[in-house]
C-alpha positions as MATLAB code, in Angstrom:
seq = 'MNPGRLWIALAAAGALAAQKAPVVKVEAKALSRTVLLTGEFLPYQTVDLHARVQGFVESVRVDRGSMVKQGDLLVTLSAPEMDAQAAGAEARVKTAESAAAEARSKLVAAESTYKRLREASATEGAISGNELVIARQAAEALRDTVRASESAITAAQASVAAVRKMQQYLNISAPFPGVITERLAHPGALAGPGTGPLLRLEQVTRLRLVVAVPEASFAGVRAGARVPFQVSAYPTRTFDGAIARIARSIDPRTRTMSVELDVPNSSGALAPGMYPQVNWPVRTAGRSLIVPATSVVRTTERVFVIRVREGRAEWVDVRVGAREAGQFQVLGNLSEGDVVVKNGSDEIRDGSRVP';
ca = [
     -11.007   67.607  -22.866;
     -14.019   68.367  -23.318;
     -16.212   64.845  -23.423;
     -17.660   65.501  -27.095;
     -14.352   66.010  -28.383;
     -12.798   62.994  -26.770;
     -15.327   60.806  -27.598;
     -15.073   62.148  -31.227;
     -11.261   61.830  -31.306;
     -11.877   57.639  -29.970;
     -14.037   57.222  -33.147;
     -11.602   58.883  -35.699;
      -8.928   56.503  -34.161;
     -10.874   53.390  -34.287;
     -12.153   54.544  -37.735;
      -8.266   54.766  -38.790;
      -7.600   51.485  -37.360;
     -10.035   49.785  -38.876;
      -8.977   51.223  -42.027;
      -5.300   50.197  -41.873;
      -6.477   46.777  -40.004;
      -5.156   43.777  -42.542;
      -7.932   40.915  -43.196;
      -7.605   37.053  -43.304;
     -10.548   34.489  -44.523;
     -12.259   31.823  -41.999;
     -10.725   28.290  -42.535;
     -11.731   25.195  -41.994;
      -9.906   22.094  -41.433;
      -9.710   19.269  -39.385;
      -7.598   20.345  -36.311;
      -5.207   17.526  -34.560;
      -2.815   18.686  -31.332;
      -1.499   16.997  -28.672;
      -2.236   17.399  -24.841;
       0.358   15.494  -22.178;
      -1.682   12.750  -20.093;
      -0.154   10.947  -17.359;
      -0.777    7.304  -17.747;
       0.251    4.177  -15.625;
       1.886    0.889  -16.452;
      -0.017   -2.493  -15.966;
       1.598   -6.225  -16.031;
       0.082   -7.287  -19.150;
      -1.159  -10.487  -17.049;
      -0.730  -10.939  -13.198;
      -2.125  -13.734  -11.180;
      -1.775  -14.557   -7.055;
      -0.771  -18.336   -7.128;
      -2.478  -20.174   -4.345;
      -2.450  -24.307   -3.268;
      -5.460  -25.976   -4.607;
      -5.405  -28.569   -2.075;
      -4.276  -28.414    1.342;
      -0.612  -29.916    2.315;
       2.384  -28.356    3.434;
       5.297  -26.624    1.448;
       8.260  -28.570    0.789;
      10.063  -26.279   -1.952;
       9.824  -23.196   -3.481;
      11.847  -23.346   -6.622;
      12.103  -19.395   -7.634;
      12.053  -16.435   -5.508;
      11.047  -12.378   -6.015;
      12.695  -11.558   -9.321;
      12.885  -14.666  -10.986;
      11.840  -15.005  -14.825;
      10.189  -18.299  -15.603;
       8.607  -19.540  -18.437;
       4.978  -20.898  -18.891;
       4.981  -24.210  -17.500;
       8.066  -24.036  -15.208;
       7.694  -26.135  -11.780;
       7.070  -22.988   -8.816;
       6.173  -24.838   -5.574;
       6.077  -28.845   -4.234;
       3.644  -29.336   -1.603;
       3.478  -32.737    0.125;
       0.207  -34.354    1.365;
       1.264  -37.742    2.474;
      -2.723  -38.999    3.115;
      -2.993  -38.365   -1.000;
      -0.846  -41.158   -0.787;
      -2.879  -43.426    1.224;
      -6.013  -42.155   -0.291;
      -4.414  -43.386   -3.650;
      -3.245  -46.744   -2.482;
      -6.887  -47.709   -0.958;
      -8.154  -46.840   -4.425;
      -6.220  -49.340   -6.416;
      -6.664  -51.616   -3.586;
     -10.788  -51.331   -4.774;
      -9.903  -51.556   -8.441;
      -7.590  -54.612   -7.954;
     -10.680  -56.573   -5.150;
     -13.631  -55.667   -7.974;
     -11.630  -56.824  -11.383;
     -11.055  -60.091   -8.879;
     -15.051  -59.704   -7.898;
     -15.226  -59.433  -11.810;
     -13.255  -62.289  -12.888;
     -14.827  -64.841  -10.325;
     -18.429  -63.341  -12.416;
     -17.428  -64.120  -15.440;
     -15.851  -67.624  -14.746;
     -19.046  -68.694  -13.031;
     -20.967  -67.302  -15.782;
     -18.700  -69.163  -18.380;
     -19.990  -72.413  -16.300;
     -23.387  -71.374  -15.773;
     -23.868  -70.829  -19.669;
     -22.195  -74.179  -20.958;
     -24.429  -75.653  -17.922;
     -27.718  -74.005  -19.358;
     -26.097  -75.079  -22.625;
     -26.257  -78.688  -22.515;
     -29.767  -78.745  -20.798;
     -30.756  -76.960  -23.414;
     -29.744  -79.501  -26.040;
     -30.980  -82.378  -23.720;
     -34.558  -80.636  -23.691;
     -34.663  -81.739  -27.472;
     -34.759  -85.491  -26.368;
     -38.484  -85.946  -25.119;
     -38.792  -86.424  -21.044;
     -35.059  -86.295  -20.911;
     -35.112  -83.224  -18.625;
     -37.629  -81.410  -16.925;
     -38.759  -77.696  -18.064;
     -38.184  -76.506  -14.735;
     -34.723  -77.134  -14.728;
     -34.320  -75.445  -18.146;
     -35.841  -71.819  -16.604;
     -33.659  -72.710  -13.519;
     -30.693  -72.441  -15.432;
     -31.582  -69.955  -18.061;
     -32.426  -67.500  -14.788;
     -28.996  -68.565  -13.096;
     -26.925  -67.143  -16.256;
     -28.994  -64.216  -16.759;
     -28.414  -63.314  -13.210;
     -24.710  -63.873  -13.574;
     -24.607  -61.729  -16.805;
     -25.876  -58.961  -14.419;
     -23.308  -59.422  -12.010;
     -20.689  -59.350  -14.555;
     -21.682  -56.188  -15.293;
     -22.196  -54.637  -12.082;
     -18.770  -55.851  -11.404;
     -17.145  -53.980  -14.627;
     -19.352  -51.043  -13.206;
     -17.461  -51.299  -10.095;
     -14.204  -51.435  -11.697;
     -14.557  -48.188  -13.815;
     -15.826  -46.561  -10.436;
     -12.701  -47.065   -8.501;
     -10.626  -46.546  -11.742;
     -12.193  -42.795  -11.749;
     -11.316  -42.815   -7.612;
      -7.591  -43.354   -8.770;
      -7.906  -41.284  -11.226;
      -9.373  -38.407   -8.962;
      -6.909  -38.558   -6.441;
      -4.259  -38.868   -9.544;
      -5.477  -35.318  -10.293;
      -5.557  -34.409   -6.582;
      -1.781  -34.938   -6.590;
      -1.424  -33.341   -9.785;
      -2.124  -29.794   -7.840;
       0.813  -30.443   -5.085;
       2.982  -29.328   -8.165;
       2.678  -25.243   -8.933;
       3.726  -24.475  -12.335;
       3.884  -21.236  -13.944;
       0.318  -20.250  -16.094;
       2.143  -17.785  -18.138;
       5.624  -16.431  -18.607;
       6.168  -13.687  -16.377;
       8.331  -12.662  -13.365;
       7.961  -13.072   -9.768;
       7.491  -10.203   -7.846;
       6.414  -11.504   -4.434;
       7.397  -14.495   -2.279;
       5.071  -14.887   -0.124;
       5.929  -18.633    1.536;
       8.765  -20.594    2.887;
       9.233  -24.539    3.706;
       6.822  -25.867    6.071;
       3.977  -23.735    5.961;
       0.689  -25.096    5.878;
      -1.202  -24.085    2.323;
      -4.261  -25.030    1.319;
      -7.347  -23.180   -1.262;
      -7.970  -20.934    2.496;
      -4.854  -19.583    3.146;
      -3.248  -16.993    1.289;
      -1.626  -16.438   -1.847;
       2.483  -18.354   -2.185;
       3.840  -16.147   -5.095;
       2.372  -13.306   -7.379;
       3.398  -14.183  -11.156;
       3.418  -10.649  -13.344;
       3.518  -10.684  -17.688;
       6.585   -7.426  -18.282;
       7.529   -8.488  -21.998;
       4.210   -6.914  -22.689;
       2.717   -4.166  -20.837;
      -0.471   -2.498  -20.426;
      -0.438    1.212  -20.669;
      -3.347    2.976  -19.050;
      -4.691    6.474  -20.018;
      -7.488    8.294  -18.169;
      -8.223   10.452  -21.299;
     -10.223   13.612  -20.259;
     -13.391   13.861  -22.503;
     -12.967   16.970  -24.316;
      -9.621   15.178  -25.366;
     -11.324   12.015  -26.669;
     -12.649   12.638  -29.709;
     -10.786   11.270  -32.830;
      -9.189    7.908  -30.493;
      -8.725    5.241  -33.163;
      -7.941    1.814  -32.213;
      -4.282    1.164  -33.470;
      -3.075    3.960  -33.707;
       0.344    4.691  -32.293;
       1.622    6.995  -28.687;
       4.696    8.286  -28.104;
       5.669    8.398  -24.381;
       8.408    9.252  -22.136;
       9.283    7.703  -18.717;
      11.434   10.123  -16.165;
      14.261    7.150  -16.181;
      15.115    7.254  -19.565;
      14.846   10.914  -19.898;
      16.002   11.199  -23.386;
      13.863    8.373  -25.008;
      10.910    8.131  -26.557;
       8.523    5.422  -26.507;
       4.822    4.370  -28.092;
       2.445    2.077  -27.969;
      -0.710    1.354  -29.903;
      -4.042    1.536  -28.692;
      -5.762   -1.460  -27.855;
      -8.646   -1.203  -25.586;
     -11.081    1.936  -25.296;
     -13.532    1.976  -22.388;
     -16.316    3.449  -24.371;
     -17.713    4.906  -20.981;
     -17.136    8.569  -18.923;
     -16.373    8.039  -15.557;
     -18.732   10.400  -14.223;
     -16.598   11.593  -10.906;
     -13.141   12.256  -13.244;
     -15.046   12.928  -16.908;
     -12.508   11.074  -18.368;
     -12.377    7.865  -20.027;
      -9.602    4.705  -19.749;
      -7.650    3.918  -22.802;
      -4.970    0.753  -22.887;
      -2.146    0.517  -25.407;
      -0.012   -2.710  -25.537;
       3.209   -1.580  -25.467;
       6.046   -4.279  -25.643;
       8.857   -4.485  -23.232;
      11.379   -7.316  -24.562;
      14.477   -5.441  -23.190;
      12.481   -4.947  -19.802;
      13.247   -1.267  -19.718;
       9.831   -0.277  -18.483;
       7.898   -1.716  -15.652;
       4.663   -1.595  -13.926;
       3.974    1.200  -11.773;
       6.002    3.749  -13.484;
       4.103    6.822  -14.499;
       4.721    7.372  -18.422;
       3.901   10.750  -19.529;
       1.835   10.319  -22.637;
       1.736   13.210  -25.985;
      -1.823   12.541  -26.186;
      -3.217   13.563  -29.753;
      -6.567   14.907  -30.120;
      -8.492   15.436  -33.348;
     -11.669   17.523  -33.798;
     -14.446   15.649  -35.225;
     -14.787   16.725  -38.847;
     -13.861   20.187  -40.035;
     -13.715   23.207  -37.310;
     -13.527   27.089  -38.273;
     -10.183   28.028  -37.777;
      -8.585   31.697  -37.984;
      -5.333   33.345  -36.255;
      -4.742   33.735  -32.250;
      -4.678   37.885  -33.000;
      -8.237   37.831  -34.598;
      -9.396   36.631  -31.213;
     -10.355   39.891  -28.818;
     -10.934   39.417  -25.243;
     -12.365   41.832  -22.793;
     -13.759   41.945  -19.271;
     -17.373   41.728  -20.969;
     -17.024   39.259  -24.344;
     -15.102   37.250  -26.867;
     -14.862   38.389  -29.866;
     -13.861   38.236  -33.789;
     -14.265   41.147  -35.525;
     -15.839   40.255  -38.961;
     -15.387   42.748  -42.333;
     -19.235   43.114  -43.886;
     -19.943   45.750  -46.660;
     -17.403   47.078  -46.046;
     -18.182   47.635  -41.846;
     -16.922   45.766  -38.888;
     -18.549   43.921  -36.816;
     -18.097   42.253  -33.535;
     -19.365   38.680  -33.456;
     -18.732   36.394  -30.114;
     -17.143   33.313  -30.404;
     -15.913   30.565  -27.816;
     -12.362   29.754  -28.214;
     -11.200   25.469  -28.154;
      -7.766   24.239  -29.127;
      -4.990   26.234  -30.196;
      -2.997   24.913  -32.978;
      -0.063   26.594  -34.449;
      -0.443   30.737  -33.640;
      -4.474   29.722  -34.685;
      -7.468   29.092  -32.588;
     -10.410   27.001  -33.052;
     -13.590   28.986  -32.564;
     -17.551   28.955  -32.181;
     -19.498   31.174  -33.030;
     -21.849   32.892  -35.338;
     -19.389   32.087  -38.396;
     -18.741   30.731  -41.729;
     -15.585   29.075  -43.758;
     -14.654   32.229  -45.979;
     -16.023   35.081  -43.853;
     -13.221   37.924  -44.178;
     -12.206   39.170  -40.362;
      -9.386   41.497  -39.303;
      -6.647   39.544  -38.549;
      -5.152   41.558  -35.407;
      -8.295   42.407  -33.703;
      -8.843   45.254  -31.289;
     -11.733   46.727  -29.193;
     -10.407   50.267  -30.852;
     -12.246   48.902  -33.834;
     -15.578   49.409  -32.690;
     -18.798   47.282  -33.950;
     -20.139   49.283  -36.773;
     -17.128   51.520  -37.869;
     -16.276   51.027  -41.912;
     -13.248   49.412  -43.204;
     -12.863   50.398  -46.658;
];
């Protein structure tokens, strides 16, 4: 066929297609969708329990998998030298109390002597003024001795309290309710601040679900929103958790932001280490321009929609965003209410007439 006639035939076909093409209006609305993300369960609280004082493990009352309540006794240590220290401190208390009692009795006698001399000094020539001064100074010195003895008692009692406090550290209790996930010590082992942990305790009745949310899917995240998820252990069940903590910072390596959900787990169905599939809600900020997916035309050179203006087709380049229910979010030189061809095609040539 003659090239000129071929071009005329294509143009005619394009015009005919344009004439028959139905049109729709560009809509503006808030767009919401979900993306499937993988999260990870972490214990709500976890701690490695160490010995705060050096001693030998006397008994371990729990093992891996033991459920404990806050305050439950878990490990008992023995340190005989602490008993000796406590006995020595208590002996020093008794010694200080004895010295204080002796100083008080001497003070009473000295004050009595000073009082009698002062009364006698009222009679001229009965006693010398020097004797009265010496008696007064002796009483004041004994008052200082009593105060020093009382201070010694306080210091000795503080030593006893410190040793007793250290002895309390020989009993290791649960700081919060949870489950023992690691047992790392047995009776007879030496434990202390420089040794490794004795137990690991995790709180699992409440879990943290950490989700790495891509930058493009972060818009519209709201604290308190409930998010559904599934785990492979229960394929027919859907769980949910509430968004509780948002990192507010993008990881430059992964371009994601960590978001934590609080998930109640009183039944124990979920466990730390699981990787749930999270149906993450994505909401665009503000209103987005929406067109039918069929309105978007893709060629090897461009992506566009066909806008109809004053009866003629106009190719408008766009970028495609989120998809929702057969519609695309588009970004380009479009406005709400613009008329576009519903079933776009590059056969509808730019500039061709559309009634």
